[in-house]
N, C-alpha and C positions, 0 to 999 in steps of 0.2 A: 503493499501500498504504498504509493508514495504523499506525497506534499505537495495541497496548492503550491500557485504561486505567488511570492508573495510580492505583499505591496510595496516595494518604495516609496511612491511620493505623502507617505501616509504619516513620513518620518517627517522633525523640525531640524531647522540650522539655525537656532536662535544663537546670535557672538554675541550677543550685546553692544556692536553696532553696526553700521547701517550702510549700504557701501555707500549708501549718499554723503553720510557722514567722512568714511574712509576719505575719498575722492576731495572733500573739501579740504582736508587737513592733509592730505598729499600735495595737493598742488598751490595750499600758500607755502610747505615748507619747495616744492619747489623752486618758482618766485625767489624770495631766502637762498636757495643756493646758486640759479642762475644767475643771476642779479652781482650779488659778492663775487662771484666765478669771476666776472666779467669784470670788473675792476680789480680786481688780484691777479690775474692774468700780467693786466698794460702793468702795475706795479712792480711784481716783479722780473720783467724786463729790464724796467726804466733800476732798479736794486739792482740788475744782476744775482737775482734769488737765484737756484734750481729749487729749492727748497718748498719757496712759496710757488714756483711756476708748477712745484710735484706734487701744491697740496692742492693747490687749481686743479688739478686734471680726477686726480683724486675727486673732489668735488665736481670734474662731471663725469666720470660716470656714476655720484650718486645721483645728478638729475638724470641719467639716462636710468640709472635704476628707477624714481618714481615714474621717470615722462612710460616707464614700459608697465612696469603696475596698473596705469593707469586706463593704457590702452588693453592688457590686458584682461582688464575689470571690461571693459565695455566689452570688449569680443568673447570671455567666457559667459557674457548673461544670455548670450542669442542663443535662444534653445534647439537641441538636441534635434536635426532631422536625416532622414535620409543615410549614408553610408558611418555619420560622426553622431554614434549611439551616444556619448556621452557628452556632446553634443561640443564645441569649444573648450570648456574648461579648461586645460593642458593649457593656454596661449601663456600663462602666470608662469607655469614651471620653461617655456621653451626661452622665455626673457633672463629669467629666474641663469639658467645655462648661462646666454648672453654677454650676459650683465661678469658671472664668474672668470670667462673668459677675456673678457674684456680688458678685465680687471688684472688679470696676468698678466697679459700682454703686454697693457702700459705699461710696466711694477718691472717687465724685464726693459724693457727701452729708457724708464728711471737709472734701471739700473746701473746700463751701461755708462750715461752720463756721468753718475754720480761718483763711479770709478776717476772715470775722464781728471773732474773735481776734486777729487782730494791728491790726483797724481800732481796738478797743475790751480792752482785753487785762481780764480778772477775774486777781486777787488769788488766786495760787495759791502750797500750801504747797509748797517745793520742797522740803525736807524728805523727808515723808514721798514723792512724789514718786521722789526718789533712792532710797532703799529699798524702794522696790517695785521698778522698776527693774534691781533688782543682782538683789533676787531672780528677777527675769520673762527677766535673761540666763540667775543658774543652770537655772529650770526650761528653759528653749530652747535650753540648752546638751542635758541628758540628752536631750529629746524629740528633737533633731537624732541624737546617736546610735543610740538606738532604729529610730530609723528607719533611717538610714542601711545595715543589719543588716539590713533589708529586702530582697525583692528589684528593684531600682529600676532595669530595664527598663521596667516601667509606667506607662504613663502619668500611670492615679493614683497612683502608688506616689514616683516623681517628683518628683510635681506636688502634694506633699502634703513631705514632704523639703525640696522648694525656697522653699515657703510659707514654713516652721520658718523655718530659714535665713536668708529675707527677713526674719524677726519680731522674729529674731537678733540681724542690725544694727539694729535698728527697734529695741528694744531700749536697745542702747549708742545711740542717737542722744539717746533719750526722757533716757537716766543722764546722757551729756555735758548738751541743753538745765537741766537739775534743778539742775547744778554752777553754770552756770550762773546762774539761777537763786537759786539758795543762797549763792551770792558774789558778787556785781551786782545781784540785784532786779531782770532784764532780762523781765520779764513775756512775752515778745514770743516768744522761744523757745520755750516752749510749742506756742506755733501753726508754730514754723518748723521743730518739730520731727515735728506734725503730717504738715506735707507734705511733707517725707521720705517716713515712713511710705504715705504714698500714695502715692507718685514708686514704691513695689517693691509696692508693691501693684495697680499698675496695672502693668508688668511684670510681674506674676507671671502675671494675667488673662489679657493681651493673648496673653503666650507660650503658655496653656492655648487659647483659644481657638483660633491659628493653629494650637499641633500636633494638635485634635480635633478642624481643620474639614478638615486638612487627609487622614484619614481617611475621613472620612463625605466626601469630596466623587473619593475613591476615587482621591486623586494618589500619587506612587513617594513610597516612603520616601526622606526627604532623604539619605541618604546611597547611593543609587541613580542615577546617570542612565541613562535609558531607552535614549535614542540610540547611548550610551559598549555599552551591554550588548548592543545590537538588533545594534551595527556586528560585535563579540567571538562572535556563535550565526552571522552569517552566516561569517565566516570558517573557521572549521568544513571541513577538506576537503573535502569532501564536496556542504554546503549549500548553494545559490546564490538562497536569498531566507525572506526571515520578510517579515509579516511579518502585523496583528492585535496586535499582541506588547500583553500590559497588565499590567500590575503595579504594585498597591497594595497594603493592610492591610487585615487583620481587626480587628485589634486593633491597638494599641498595641507586641504582641514577635510577633506574624502576620502577616506576608507575606504574601503570594500573585502566582504568575507563569503569563501564557497563552502562545498563543503560537501559527499556523501556518506550519511547517516545512513549507518544499521539497525537497529533497533530490535529484541529478541522475540519470538514466537507469539502474538496476542498484548503485545503494544501499541499502545494508542502513537503512533504518529503522527501526527497533531500537536496529545502533548505536551510529545516528548521535543519538536520542533516551535512551539512556542518558548517552552522552559529556555532548551539553550540559545533561542537567539536574549531573550531576555539576562544570562546569562555573559556574551557575550556584548552586552549592548550595557548591561550597569559595570561588567569591568573593565573591558580595555572600550567601551566607547565608542567602540561600530556598531552603525543602524544601518549599513546596508549589505543587508545577506540573504544566501541561494542557497538553502539546503535540504537537498536529498533526499528525503526519508526513507525508507523502506526496511518490509524487514531480512532478518536473517533470514537467507536461504536454510532450507534442509539441508541433511549432509544425504550424501548417495553415494552406492557402494559401487568404487571403480577395481574393477581386475588387476594383478600385477602381473610381471611374466611370470611367474612361478604358478598363476595359478588359483592362487590367492588373490584378499579380498581387503581393503581400503577404504573406511569413508572420509569423505574430504567434501567441504564445502562446495556447496555447486559454482557455477561460475556468478556471480554480479557486474564485474564489469568488463567490459571487451579488452579495456590497457588499463589500466588502475601506476597512475604514476600519485611518487612525494612520500612521505613514510606513512607507514599505517600504525595507526594506532587503537591498543586490543583494551579489551573488558580484558583484563587476568584472569576469569577464572574462568575465558568463553574465551579460552587462546592454546590452541593446540599442537 
């Protein structure tokens, strides 16, 4: 006896922050970032400060991250149709990957430039560099606060938040480097500050590529252990086996689960399905589930080459894949 199709449409997803609110806060942060970045590039060239230029480059990636997040929000709202049965919800994951890759490539270029400056440091206007860096700290504090008001469970929004937070730390490092230049004349402090910015960019870029890659490779959410979850499902009083268990992320905010569940003869398949769905929703926060629930097939007698017989379960899947979780008393 199989389970009826589960209605996914009845599940609510109230994250406490509406999409329109997210867009408003992201737009404000974007305006702050782009406005200051434009000024900083000019000042960076005037002051001959690679640290300021690298900070501006980092702010450019912040702006791109926010812009892509806004575009992805718009695209993801389109209804599912045709061959896109999930809609275009993974647009945010594509933008996260693009942003992570751009961070790493830009960081590689800045590493080369910083190395040249450490070997042959140019004259740096430390005073102008210090004033601009302090202004950058103020702008990034404001932008970080704006994005913190949005829904950070989205990979895009969280990525933009982490970028701007890292940028804030980078501006603090640039201000310290400028102070060193002003007080000691040690011009190489500018290149050292640039390398600190690069390290932050590599860290943020790697994190975005790793997290978005997990989504594209259909990995389970980081907080979910599939083996443990399978053991919990098979521990249900009526369940004898769970196989073809798959847990994946549709987007960074939405996970899904499917499995084939075998129930002892005479068990209530529908009651088991409802109970297992409640367990998955309550303990793991997964509300999109598709459980195929059937009765454990009867064992059939198969003849051996020596003329004897052995009782084996009748086949119930043409080719089951993945780990098989069995209730210990039923495991032969």
